[in-house]
C-alpha positions in Angstrom: -120.0 -68.7 111.8 -122.0 -66.3 114.1 -122.8 -62.9 112.8 -122.1 -59.4 114.0 -124.3 -56.7 112.4 -122.6 -53.3 111.6 -125.1 -50.6 110.9 -124.2 -47.2 109.4 -126.6 -44.3 109.2 -127.1 -41.3 106.8 -124.3 -39.7 104.9 -121.8 -42.4 105.8 -121.9 -43.6 102.2 -120.1 -40.3 101.4 -117.1 -41.0 103.6 -113.9 -40.2 101.9 -115.3 -37.1 100.3 -117.6 -35.6 102.9 -115.8 -33.3 105.4 -112.5 -35.2 105.4 -111.2 -32.8 108.1 -113.8 -34.3 110.4 -114.4 -37.8 109.1 -111.1 -38.6 107.4 -110.4 -40.0 104.0 -111.3 -43.6 104.5 -114.4 -44.8 102.5 -117.2 -46.9 103.8 -115.7 -49.8 101.7 -112.5 -49.3 103.6 -114.3 -49.5 106.9 -116.2 -52.7 105.8 -112.8 -54.3 105.1 -111.5 -53.3 108.5 -114.6 -54.9 110.1 -114.3 -58.1 108.1 -110.6 -58.4 108.7 -111.0 -57.9 112.4 -114.0 -60.3 112.8 -112.8 -63.3 110.9 -109.9 -64.4 113.2 -112.3 -63.8 116.2 -114.7 -66.3 114.7 -117.4 -63.9 113.4 -118.7 -62.9 110.0 -119.9 -59.3 109.4 -123.3 -58.2 108.0 -122.3 -54.6 107.0 -125.1 -52.2 106.0 -125.6 -48.5 105.4 -128.8 -46.5 104.9 -129.9 -42.9 104.6 -133.4 -44.0 105.7 -134.4 -44.3 109.3 -137.2 -46.8 108.7 -134.8 -49.1 106.8 -132.4 -49.1 109.8 -135.3 -49.9 112.1 -136.3 -52.8 109.9 -132.7 -54.1 109.9 -132.6 -53.9 113.7 -135.9 -55.8 113.9 -134.5 -58.4 111.5 -131.4 -58.7 113.8 -133.8 -59.4 116.7 -135.6 -62.1 114.7 -132.4 -63.7 113.4 -130.7 -63.5 116.8 -127.5 -61.8 115.7 -124.7 -62.1 118.2 -124.0 -58.4 118.5 -124.5 -55.0 116.9 -122.1 -52.2 116.2 -124.0 -49.1 115.2 -123.0 -45.7 113.9 -126.4 -44.1 113.6 -124.8 -40.9 112.4 -127.2 -38.0 112.7 -130.0 -40.4 113.8 -127.9 -40.9 117.0 -129.2 -37.5 118.2 -132.7 -37.6 116.8 -134.2 -41.1 116.4 -136.4 -42.4 119.1 -137.5 -45.0 116.5 -134.0 -46.5 116.3 -133.7 -46.3 120.1 -137.0 -48.3 120.5 -135.9 -50.8 117.9 -132.5 -51.4 119.7 -134.5 -52.0 122.9 -135.7 -55.2 121.2 -132.2 -56.7 121.2 -130.8 -58.9 123.9 -127.4 -59.0 122.3 -124.6 -56.6 123.1 -124.6 -53.2 121.3 -121.6 -50.9 120.7 -122.1 -47.3 119.6 -119.3 -46.2 117.3 -118.5 -42.8 115.7 -115.6 -41.7 113.6 -115.5 -38.3 115.4 -116.4 -37.6 119.0 -119.9 -36.1 119.0 -119.5 -34.8 122.6 -116.7 -32.5 121.4 -118.7 -31.1 118.5 -121.8 -29.0 118.3 -124.1 -29.0 121.3 -126.9 -30.7 119.4 -124.6 -33.7 118.9 -124.1 -34.3 122.7 -127.3 -36.3 123.2 -127.3 -39.9 122.0 -130.4 -42.1 121.9 -128.1 -45.1 121.2 -125.8 -44.6 124.2 -128.2 -45.8 127.0 -128.6 -49.1 125.2 -124.9 -49.7 124.3 -122.5 -51.3 126.7 -119.8 -48.9 125.4 -119.3 -46.1 123.0 -116.2 -45.8 120.9 -115.8 -42.3 119.5 -113.2 -40.2 118.0 -110.8 -42.9 116.7 -111.7 -42.7 113.0 -112.0 -45.9 111.1 -110.0 -47.7 113.8 -113.0 -47.2 116.1 -114.8 -49.9 114.1 -112.0 -52.4 114.7 -112.2 -51.5 118.4 -116.0 -52.0 118.3 -115.7 -55.5 116.7 -113.1 -56.5 119.3 -115.2 -55.1 122.1 -118.2 -57.1 120.9 -116.1 -60.3 120.7 -114.7 -59.8 124.2 -118.2 -59.1 125.6 -119.5 -62.2 123.9 -116.8 -64.4 125.6 -118.4 -63.7 129.0 
């Protein structure tokens, strides 16, 4: 079964307890289940990862390039707005990339309005809570049909 990589950045391991008024009460484990449940009937398996470390995320993106994953959904969290290293690693990929965020960064603090992921993604799904991940998997599957 072809693989979709779902990458999650810093602090997302604290979902469910960290600022539930912004990020909701779903845990990262809940989101992983959403991704797996969505992907399976579409013919994909999920490689779901989270790291608080920028370099580890870069390494995983490089591995995705070497292993030729079918597509990537990435919530780079705070690294969205700061990481040229993640941007440069994503540039290696020829597969489709979806940017996903639980909240909508463009409606939050000004420093969150710039995304280093957005120019490389074919779409950004923001502000839909955990359901955004379902939408991201479906968007990748649809893109890969064409």
